[in-house]
Backbone as JSON, one array per atom type, in Angstrom:
{
  "sequence": "XXXXXXXXXXXXXXXXXXXXXXXXXXXXXXXXXXXXXXXXXXXXXXXXXXXXXXXXXXXXXXXXXXXXXXXXXXXXXXXXXXXXXXXXXXXXXXXXXXXXXXX",
  "N": [[31.59, 1.03, 14.84], [30.61, -0.74, 17.65], [31.36, -3.25, 19.43], [29.83, -5.58, 21.55], [30.05, -7.93, 24.24], [28.2, -10.81, 24.99], [27.43, -13.06, 27.42], [26.7, -16.5, 27.71], [26.4, -18.45, 30.3], [28.2, -21.38, 31.48], [26.74, -24.48, 30.63], [24.05, -26.8, 29.8], [21.61, -26.21, 28.89], [19.32, -24.69, 26.56], [19.35, -21.25, 25.43], [17.05, -19.04, 25.18], [16.45, -16.08, 23.39], [19.08, -15.08, 23.82], [20.39, -12.83, 23.02], [18.65, -9.89, 22.85], [16.08, -8.82, 20.55], [16.76, -6.31, 18.1], [16.59, -3.66, 15.86], [18.94, -3.16, 14.36], [20.7, -5.17, 14.99], [23.62, -7.17, 14.84], [25.39, -10.18, 14.51], [28.62, -10.53, 15.23], [30.67, -12.21, 15.98], [31.75, -15.24, 17.71], [32.64, -17.02, 20.67], [33.36, -20.23, 21.78], [33.47, -22.71, 24.21], [34.07, -26.0, 25.27], [32.99, -27.28, 28.26], [32.54, -29.35, 30.12], [32.7, -31.37, 33.12], [33.66, -33.95, 32.77], [35.3, -34.34, 29.95], [33.83, -34.0, 26.73], [32.67, -34.12, 23.34], [30.91, -31.3, 21.91], [27.99, -29.63, 20.66], [26.6, -26.72, 19.28], [24.03, -24.47, 18.14], [23.57, -21.4, 16.72], [20.85, -19.28, 16.46], [18.81, -17.15, 14.45], [16.52, -15.37, 15.88], [14.09, -14.85, 18.49], [13.22, -17.05, 19.85], [13.15, -20.68, 19.7], [11.22, -21.23, 17.87], [9.39, -22.5, 15.05], [10.72, -21.84, 11.83], [12.87, -20.16, 12.37], [16.12, -18.91, 11.52], [19.08, -20.65, 10.89], [22.08, -19.5, 12.0], [24.74, -20.07, 12.73], [26.13, -23.15, 12.91], [27.99, -24.96, 15.23], [30.59, -27.13, 16.13], [32.51, -28.51, 18.73], [35.4, -30.18, 19.94], [36.18, -32.52, 22.62], [37.2, -30.8, 25.48], [37.58, -28.68, 23.81], [37.9, -25.5, 22.1], [36.89, -22.56, 20.44], [37.11, -19.64, 18.37], [35.2, -17.51, 16.46], [34.85, -15.29, 13.79], [32.83, -13.1, 11.94], [32.92, -11.84, 8.75], [32.75, -8.55, 7.14], [31.19, -6.85, 8.83], [29.48, -8.55, 10.22], [26.61, -10.76, 10.82], [23.33, -10.0, 9.99], [20.82, -9.91, 12.46], [18.11, -9.06, 13.29], [15.89, -10.03, 14.68], [16.75, -11.0, 17.07], [18.91, -13.27, 18.95], [19.21, -16.68, 19.52], [20.42, -19.37, 21.49], [20.96, -22.66, 20.8], [21.66, -25.43, 22.44], [22.79, -28.33, 21.44], [24.21, -30.65, 22.14], [26.37, -31.71, 24.83], [28.3, -29.7, 27.2], [28.7, -26.27, 27.37], [30.35, -23.06, 27.32], [29.44, -20.0, 26.09], [30.12, -17.08, 24.26], [28.69, -14.39, 22.7], [29.51, -12.03, 20.29], [28.35, -8.97, 19.59], [26.9, -6.31, 17.64], [25.13, -3.28, 17.67], [24.4, -1.29, 15.48]],
  "CA": [[31.19, -0.26, 15.33], [30.85, -0.91, 19.08], [31.05, -4.65, 19.68], [29.55, -5.94, 22.95], [30.1, -9.35, 24.53], [27.06, -11.32, 25.74], [27.83, -14.36, 27.92], [25.78, -17.56, 28.12], [27.21, -19.19, 31.26], [28.36, -22.81, 31.21], [25.55, -25.27, 30.86], [23.55, -27.67, 28.74], [20.28, -25.73, 28.51], [19.2, -23.67, 25.52], [19.18, -19.88, 25.93], [16.14, -18.3, 24.31], [16.74, -14.65, 23.39], [20.39, -14.79, 24.42], [20.53, -11.4, 22.7], [17.32, -9.38, 22.52], [15.87, -8.25, 19.21], [17.07, -4.9, 17.88], [16.51, -3.45, 14.41], [20.24, -3.15, 13.69], [21.55, -6.18, 15.63], [24.47, -7.99, 13.98], [26.27, -11.13, 15.18], [29.95, -10.3, 14.66], [31.56, -13.31, 16.3], [31.41, -16.16, 18.8], [33.65, -17.9, 21.24], [32.7, -21.41, 22.32], [34.36, -23.62, 24.91], [33.47, -27.19, 25.85], [33.35, -27.08, 29.66], [32.03, -30.42, 30.98], [33.64, -31.91, 34.09], [34.26, -35.04, 32.01], [35.32, -33.79, 28.6], [33.11, -34.68, 25.65], [32.37, -33.21, 22.23], [29.7, -30.51, 22.1], [27.46, -28.97, 19.47], [25.65, -25.63, 19.49], [23.54, -23.8, 16.94], [23.09, -20.04, 16.94], [19.66, -19.07, 15.64], [18.29, -15.79, 14.3], [15.17, -15.36, 16.4], [13.99, -14.73, 19.95], [12.94, -18.38, 20.39], [13.43, -21.75, 18.75], [9.99, -21.49, 17.13], [9.57, -22.88, 13.64], [11.0, -20.77, 10.89], [14.07, -19.38, 12.66], [17.22, -19.14, 10.58], [20.35, -21.1, 11.47], [23.14, -18.54, 11.71], [26.05, -20.7, 12.85], [26.25, -24.43, 13.6], [29.37, -25.08, 15.71], [30.97, -28.34, 16.86], [33.83, -28.44, 19.37], [35.82, -31.46, 20.5], [36.38, -32.59, 24.06], [38.11, -29.74, 25.94], [37.81, -27.8, 22.68], [37.62, -24.07, 22.17], [37.0, -21.91, 19.14], [36.67, -18.26, 18.21], [34.72, -17.36, 15.09], [34.51, -13.91, 13.43], [32.09, -13.01, 10.69], [33.42, -10.7, 7.96], [31.87, -7.51, 6.61], [30.26, -6.29, 9.81], [28.68, -9.54, 10.9], [25.4, -11.32, 10.24], [22.15, -9.31, 10.51], [19.9, -10.74, 13.27], [17.22, -8.1, 13.95], [14.89, -10.69, 15.52], [17.41, -11.52, 18.26], [19.77, -14.45, 18.79], [18.93, -17.76, 20.46], [21.45, -20.41, 21.55], [20.45, -24.03, 20.89], [22.72, -26.36, 22.83], [22.37, -29.63, 20.93], [24.83, -31.68, 22.97], [27.52, -31.29, 25.6], [28.27, -28.54, 28.09], [29.49, -25.22, 26.74], [30.27, -21.66, 27.66], [29.38, -19.32, 24.8], [30.07, -15.63, 24.25], [28.33, -13.81, 21.41], [30.01, -10.66, 20.1], [27.3, -8.36, 18.79], [26.91, -4.87, 17.42], [23.84, -2.67, 17.39], [24.86, -0.07, 14.79]],
  "C": [[31.58, -0.35, 16.8], [30.43, -2.32, 19.45], [30.91, -4.88, 21.18], [29.61, -7.45, 23.08], [28.9, -9.73, 25.38], [27.38, -12.77, 26.11], [26.63, -15.25, 28.17], [26.63, -18.47, 29.0], [27.24, -20.68, 30.91], [27.07, -23.55, 31.51], [25.2, -26.13, 29.66], [22.21, -27.17, 28.21], [20.36, -24.71, 27.37], [19.02, -22.3, 26.18], [18.35, -19.12, 24.91], [16.47, -16.81, 24.46], [18.03, -14.34, 24.15], [20.74, -13.33, 24.19], [19.17, -10.93, 22.21], [17.27, -8.79, 21.11], [16.2, -6.76, 19.2], [17.17, -4.71, 16.37], [17.85, -3.54, 13.7], [21.22, -4.18, 14.27], [22.31, -6.99, 14.59], [25.32, -8.9, 14.87], [27.63, -11.03, 14.5], [30.91, -11.44, 14.92], [31.05, -14.13, 17.46], [32.68, -16.73, 19.39], [32.89, -19.01, 21.95], [33.75, -22.29, 22.97], [33.55, -24.8, 25.43], [33.94, -27.24, 27.3], [32.82, -28.16, 30.61], [33.11, -30.9, 31.94], [34.38, -33.11, 33.5], [34.17, -34.64, 30.54], [34.6, -34.66, 27.59], [32.83, -33.66, 24.55], [31.05, -32.49, 22.49], [29.28, -29.89, 20.77], [26.48, -27.9, 19.9], [25.18, -25.12, 18.14], [23.06, -22.42, 17.35], [21.97, -19.79, 15.95], [19.29, -17.6, 15.59], [16.82, -15.85, 14.69], [15.17, -15.33, 17.91], [13.7, -16.07, 20.62], [13.3, -19.41, 19.33], [12.19, -22.13, 17.95], [10.3, -21.82, 15.67], [9.85, -21.66, 12.79], [12.21, -19.93, 11.22], [15.19, -19.8, 11.72], [18.47, -19.58, 11.34], [21.44, -20.12, 11.03], [24.5, -19.23, 11.72], [25.95, -22.02, 13.59], [27.72, -24.65, 13.97], [29.54, -26.4, 16.45], [32.35, -28.12, 17.46], [34.14, -29.8, 19.98], [35.93, -31.39, 22.02], [37.48, -31.62, 24.47], [38.42, -28.74, 24.83], [37.39, -26.36, 22.93], [37.75, -23.5, 20.76], [36.5, -20.49, 19.19], [36.35, -18.07, 16.73], [34.34, -15.91, 14.86], [33.85, -13.9, 12.07], [32.47, -11.71, 9.98], [32.32, -9.69, 7.62], [30.8, -7.03, 7.59], [29.32, -7.26, 10.47], [27.43, -9.95, 10.14], [24.19, -10.59, 10.82], [21.22, -10.28, 11.24], [18.91, -9.84, 14.0], [16.17, -8.72, 14.84], [15.47, -11.26, 16.8], [18.21, -12.77, 17.93], [19.46, -15.43, 19.9], [20.03, -18.8, 20.34], [20.76, -21.75, 21.75], [21.63, -24.93, 21.21], [22.24, -27.77, 22.49], [22.93, -30.75, 21.79], [26.01, -31.08, 23.72], [27.26, -30.09, 26.49], [29.2, -27.49, 27.52], [29.35, -23.91, 27.49], [30.38, -20.92, 26.33], [29.35, -17.81, 25.05], [29.74, -15.2, 22.83], [28.84, -12.39, 21.37], [29.07, -9.99, 19.12], [27.51, -6.85, 18.67], [25.49, -4.43, 17.14], [24.14, -1.31, 16.78], [23.84, 1.02, 14.8]]
}
């Protein structure tokens, strides 16, 4: 297993194809920090798919409090996401790092 970190810089915008599709792509973990100048709760959703088009699968819905931070690891080699990974920023300002493996 060779885990790589993929950064989505601080912001409020969604990130389509944060991680490009790959036949063996697995989401192994996430780190999420709420990074607004004026602290406020934030919500993100990681999606299995290159875009937010209908039919994508919700992989991980995450909520963080004001000035919050969380690290999440997925057991047993991670979650298969061969169609890529998209970041849906529902609310707030966040910095997100996806830890992925392409076995």
